[in-house]
Structures are given as structure tokens and as C-alpha cells.
VOPAGU-2260 file (C-alpha; in pm, 1 decimal, decimal comma):
REM VOPAGU-2260
SITE   aa  ch    i         X         Y         Z
SITE  UNK   A    0   -2217,5    -590,7    1168,0
SITE  UNK   A    1   -1996,5    -714,1    1456,4
SITE  UNK   A    2   -2195,8    -508,4    1707,3
SITE  UNK   A    3   -2521,9    -662,7    1588,0
SITE  UNK   A    4   -2375,8   -1014,0    1610,1
SITE  UNK   A    5   -2254,6    -945,5    1968,5
SITE  UNK   A    6   -2600,2    -820,8    2058,9
SITE  UNK   A    7   -2756,9   -1138,5    1919,0
SITE  UNK   A    8   -2503,6   -1353,1    2112,4
SITE  UNK   A    9   -2580,1   -1160,7    2434,3
SITE  UNK   A   10   -2954,5   -1215,6    2390,8
SITE  UNK   A   11   -2887,4   -1587,3    2323,9
SITE  UNK   A   12   -2663,7   -1603,5    2631,9
SITE  UNK   A   13   -2930,8   -1442,4    2849,1
SITE  UNK   A   14   -3200,5   -1671,1    2712,9
SITE  UNK   A   15   -2989,2   -1981,2    2777,8
SITE  UNK   A   16   -2828,3   -1862,2    3096,7
SITE  UNK   A   17   -2705,8   -2153,5    3310,1
SITE  UNK   A   18   -2780,9   -2142,6    3678,7
SITE  UNK   A   19   -2437,8   -2011,4    3787,4
SITE  UNK   A   20   -2554,7   -1683,9    3949,4
SITE  UNK   A   21   -2470,4   -1810,3    4299,3
SITE  UNK   A   22   -2110,8   -1890,5    4214,7
SITE  UNK   A   23   -1861,0   -1627,9    4338,6
SITE  UNK   A   24   -1597,6   -1485,8    4109,7
SITE  UNK   A   25   -1349,1   -1448,6    4395,1
SITE  UNK   A   26   -1226,0   -1794,4    4318,0
SITE  UNK   A   27   -1218,9   -1781,2    3942,5
SITE  UNK   A   28   -1083,2   -2128,1    3871,3
SITE  UNK   A   29   -1362,3   -2296,5    4064,8
SITE  UNK   A   30   -1613,1   -2070,4    3891,3
SITE  UNK   A   31   -1479,4   -2160,9    3548,2
SITE  UNK   A   32   -1476,6   -2533,8    3623,2
SITE  UNK   A   33   -1834,7   -2509,6    3748,9
SITE  UNK   A   34   -1938,1   -2301,3    3451,3
SITE  UNK   A   35   -1800,7   -2557,5    3204,4
SITE  UNK   A   36   -1972,8   -2841,8    3380,4
SITE  UNK   A   37   -2306,1   -2655,3    3386,4
SITE  UNK   A   38   -2266,4   -2563,2    3017,2
SITE  UNK   A   39   -2182,9   -2920,2    2918,8
SITE  UNK   A   40   -2468,7   -3060,9    3130,0
SITE  UNK   A   41   -2710,2   -2828,9    2959,2
SITE  UNK   A   42   -2573,3   -2914,8    2614,3
SITE  UNK   A   43   -2466,8   -2559,2    2528,2
SITE  UNK   A   44   -2258,2   -2545,4    2208,6
SITE  UNK   A   45   -1891,8   -2493,2    2296,5
SITE  UNK   A   46   -1866,6   -2205,1    2047,5
SITE  UNK   A   47   -2122,0   -2015,5    2263,7
SITE  UNK   A   48   -1941,6   -2062,4    2594,6
SITE  UNK   A   49   -1765,5   -1725,9    2581,3
SITE  UNK   A   50   -2089,9   -1541,7    2496,2
SITE  UNK   A   51   -2271,5   -1710,2    2783,6
SITE  UNK   A   52   -1982,1   -1661,6    3027,0
SITE  UNK   A   53   -1957,3   -1288,3    2963,7
SITE  UNK   A   54   -2308,2   -1238,1    3100,7
SITE  UNK   A   55   -2179,9   -1361,0    3441,4
SITE  UNK   A   56   -1865,3   -1153,3    3468,5
SITE  UNK   A   57   -1838,3    -867,5    3712,7
SITE  UNK   A   58   -1562,4    -652,0    3857,3
SITE  UNK   A   59   -1210,3    -751,8    3763,9
SITE  UNK   A   60   -1327,4   -1032,0    3538,7
SITE  UNK   A   61   -1545,8    -795,1    3341,0
SITE  UNK   A   62   -1256,9    -551,9    3303,0
SITE  UNK   A   63   -1040,7    -834,1    3160,5
SITE  UNK   A   64   -1322,0    -917,6    2915,3
SITE  UNK   A   65   -1351,1    -559,0    2796,3
SITE  UNK   A   66    -975,7    -531,6    2735,3
SITE  UNK   A   67    -973,8    -825,7    2498,3
SITE  UNK   A   68   -1034,5    -789,3    2124,5
SITE  UNK   A   69   -1371,2    -899,0    1979,4
SITE  UNK   A   70   -1215,7   -1214,9    1834,7
SITE  UNK   A   71   -1049,4   -1301,4    2169,2
SITE  UNK   A   72   -1382,1   -1247,8    2348,9
SITE  UNK   A   73   -1549,9   -1501,7    2121,9
SITE  UNK   A   74   -1287,4   -1770,7    2183,4
SITE  UNK   A   75   -1363,9   -1940,7    2516,3
SITE  UNK   A   76   -1014,5   -2092,7    2569,4
SITE  UNK   A   77    -853,8   -1750,4    2514,2
SITE  UNK   A   78   -1105,4   -1581,2    2744,4
SITE  UNK   A   79   -1056,0   -1844,4    3009,1
SITE  UNK   A   80    -674,0   -1816,2    2986,4
SITE  UNK   A   81    -696,8   -1437,3    3018,0
SITE  UNK   A   82    -915,6   -1462,5    3328,0
SITE  UNK   A   83    -686,2   -1712,0    3492,4
SITE  UNK   A   84    -383,7   -1498,1    3411,3
SITE  UNK   A   85    -549,8   -1189,2    3551,9
SITE  UNK   A   86    -626,0   -1366,8    3877,8
SITE  UNK   A   87    -268,9   -1507,2    3884,0
SITE  UNK   A   88    -385,2   -1866,4    3854,5
SITE  UNK   A   89     -84,7   -1994,8    3664,5
SITE  UNK   A   90     112,6   -2324,1    3692,6
SITE  UNK   A   91     348,3   -2169,2    3946,6
SITE  UNK   A   92      50,7   -2096,4    4179,8
SITE  UNK   A   93     -77,0   -2455,1    4142,1
SITE  UNK   A   94     265,4   -2593,4    4234,6
SITE  UNK   A   95     291,1   -2368,3    4535,3
SITE  UNK   A   96     -56,4   -2461,7    4656,6
SITE  UNK   A   97      12,1   -2832,9    4614,8
SITE  UNK   A   98     343,9   -2813,6    4797,6
SITE  UNK   A   99     202,8   -2611,6    5084,1
SITE  UNK   A  100     -98,3   -2840,1    5151,1
SITE  UNK   A  101    -102,3   -3014,3    5482,1
SITE  UNK   A  102    -368,5   -3215,2    5658,6
SITE  UNK   A  103    -604,3   -3007,0    5864,6
SITE  UNK   A  104    -668,8   -3121,8    6221,0
SITE  UNK   A  105   -1046,0   -3140,0    6149,8
SITE  UNK   A  106   -1030,6   -3338,4    5827,9
SITE  UNK   A  107   -1003,5   -3712,4    5772,5
SITE  UNK   A  108    -721,2   -3869,9    5571,6
SITE  UNK   A  109    -975,7   -3936,1    5290,8
SITE  UNK   A  110   -1068,0   -3570,6    5277,5
SITE  UNK   A  111    -699,8   -3472,9    5276,6
SITE  UNK   A  112    -628,3   -3720,1    4995,5
SITE  UNK   A  113    -916,7   -3575,0    4796,0
SITE  UNK   A  114    -777,5   -3218,1    4842,8
SITE  UNK   A  115    -432,7   -3338,3    4735,5
SITE  UNK   A  116    -562,4   -3514,0    4425,3
SITE  UNK   A  117    -778,1   -3211,6    4328,5
SITE  UNK   A  118    -478,3   -2978,2    4350,0
SITE  UNK   A  119    -254,3   -3227,4    4168,9
SITE  UNK   A  120    -487,8   -3254,4    3867,5
SITE  UNK   A  121    -522,1   -2879,0    3830,1
């Protein structure tokens, strides 16, 4: 029964696939933020986010997905947390990134302020 339900969710995910194919998974936090925005913009039901997301996972991210239980795979916040943990995107990393930011020679102060505020809110 669970296998059939997963197959139905996969078909639904493929049919309602948001246009995120061009987003790289090498920067998983940006991918997940973009994924959520695309899903919200297209009015996908939040309970289907995990099913839709799994269709876009490759490599390390797909391995993380396969190691989770079926219930964990269905829960988007759990799946997202597992992906971020696997890619070592934890609060300590955010703090380190924020503290190590410095203005690039080629960027304006406005661009630097935007980078600072983006890192601060993460």
C-alpha cells in the first residue's frame, strides 16, 4: 500500500514539476529556498513539497533521501533539515560565513550590505 502511494505521489510530482531543473544542488540552501518560492508561487500544497522535491534530487542529496524512513521522506521540514545537515549547513556555518564576510573590491556598499543582510537572516 505504501509503495503504491509513493508511486502516485511521484507521478503527481512529475506532472506538477516546478521549473527548478536549472538550479544546481551544489549549493543546497539556495536550491531549497528557490524550490520553496517556486512551489509557493505555483500554489503547490505544502504536504506535497517533499514528493515534488525528491524528483529533483541527485547525487548526495538523493542518497540522503534514500536513507530516510518513508514517513521522514513525506515530511518536507524533516527532509529539508536532513539535506541541510548532510551538506553541513548548520547554524555554526552561517555564523562563520557572516563573520568572515568582507566587502569585495568590485562591489558597491549597497551590494555588500545586501550580502550581509542575506547571510544575517539565514
